[in-house]
C-alpha positions, 0 to 999 in steps of 0.5 A: 653505874648500870648493871646487867646480870647474865645467869639468874641462879643462886649466885646471880641472885646473891650478886643482885642483892649486893647492889642497888636494885634501881641500878639493875637494868636487865638480866638473861638466863638460858633458863627462861623461868629463872630469868622471868622470875629474876626480872620480876623480883628486881624489876628489870628487863628480861633480855631475849639473848645474852648478846642483846643484854651486852649490846644494850647502851643502857648497861655499862657493867655486866656480872657473869654468873653462869656455869664454867663452860659459859664464862669465857663466851660471855666475857669475850663478848663483853670485852669486844663491846667495851663493858666492865665485867665481873665474871665468877671464878674461875673465869673460864673452863681452862688455862687457854681460855683465860690466856685468850681473854687476857690477850683480848683485854689488852686491846681494850684497856679502858674496861675493868675485868674482875674475877669473883673470888668472893672469899677474899672479901669475908670479914675474917679474911679481911681482918686476918690480912690486916693483922698480918700487914701490921706484922704483929705475929711476924711473917707467914710460914705455912697454911693448912686449909680444908674446905668441904661439903656433903653434896646432895642426892644425885650430886654426881649428875649435876654440872659441877661433876661434869668435866665438859661443863665445869672443867674439873671437880672439887679442885676447880670448884672449892679448891680454886678458892683455897688456892687463891687465898693461899696465894693471897697470904703467901705470895706466888706458889707452885704445885709441889704435889697433888692427889685427886681421888674419886672416893664416893661419887660416880663421876668422871671428875674427882670428889676429893683433892689433896694439894701441897703448894710451895713458894718459889723461895721454898720457904712457904708451904700450903697444905690443901684438902677440898672435898664433897664427901665432908658430909658436914660442911666445913671451912678451916683456914689456918695461917701459921706465922713466926710468932703465932697463928690465925685460925679462920673457921666457918663462912656463916650459914651451914658452914657455921659462924665465921670466926677468927681466932688469933693465937699470939706467942708469949715471950716465954712461949707456953700457952699463947694469948688468945683473941677471938672475933665472931662475925655473926651477920649474914655473908656480906662478902658479895657486897664487899666485893661489889663495893671494891669493884665499883671503887676500882672502876671509878678510881681506875685502880688495878683490880685485886683479883683480875684475869692475871690472878685467875690465870695463876690460880688456873695454872696451879689447877691444871699443873 
């Protein structure tokens, strides 16, 4: 399988490091300095345009790792040219663009399109899902999730805080991961309430989002807070089940050691039994996701996080 990578920034490099270097055929970035450096680092061709890369007969799979306002454009061209696609979340800037991609993809059912919600592939998330599937703690009842970072100087001038480029603020950025994970563990959810606030950054988008999601049967709830005024990076995802709790904290790096803690209720209740898993290796979610994507292409399985899933996440974001 031969890859072309569009977008040679931080995420493009992470994606490239997760696959075999010899299978990276080419790259493209609007920033010529970034693409030149990338092509030298990964010994691949530096294509003059994204369309040239996509049309290359040597490339069968394209990884699209650009800012949000370019995701739709490049995905559309890839579909039209019959390429397998991994496009970064949220797959497009808004709901309409995802609908257009869904309709276009129906015309070419041979290709695989995967939306890169890499958090599903963190080891703590995988382990938590495995425990839930074994019904050790009973059925999930509700989720409490927090995801935040402290941004950096002049963050309000970056593309993530520009609605024309990003499609929104914290909600579409870190919030889309929390929405995706909530749906992953609880099933389909609807927006019950949402408060978007501009507490600190001078921008036309929110720097904090507070959401309540509710299951269609009104039995499941997810409380979500995402923020770029957290000041100290935090990831906390707690799943409350009938007979215990699964608590995921940290993502590695500045977010702290990725840890899963299982609190299992005793028969007489009181202090629960506690078991802890610490995942001290570097973030391997990118490699896990690429392996999953390649496996699905080869076995022709349905993607776990595809355009339909991205549409459901975006529907909540734009409700």
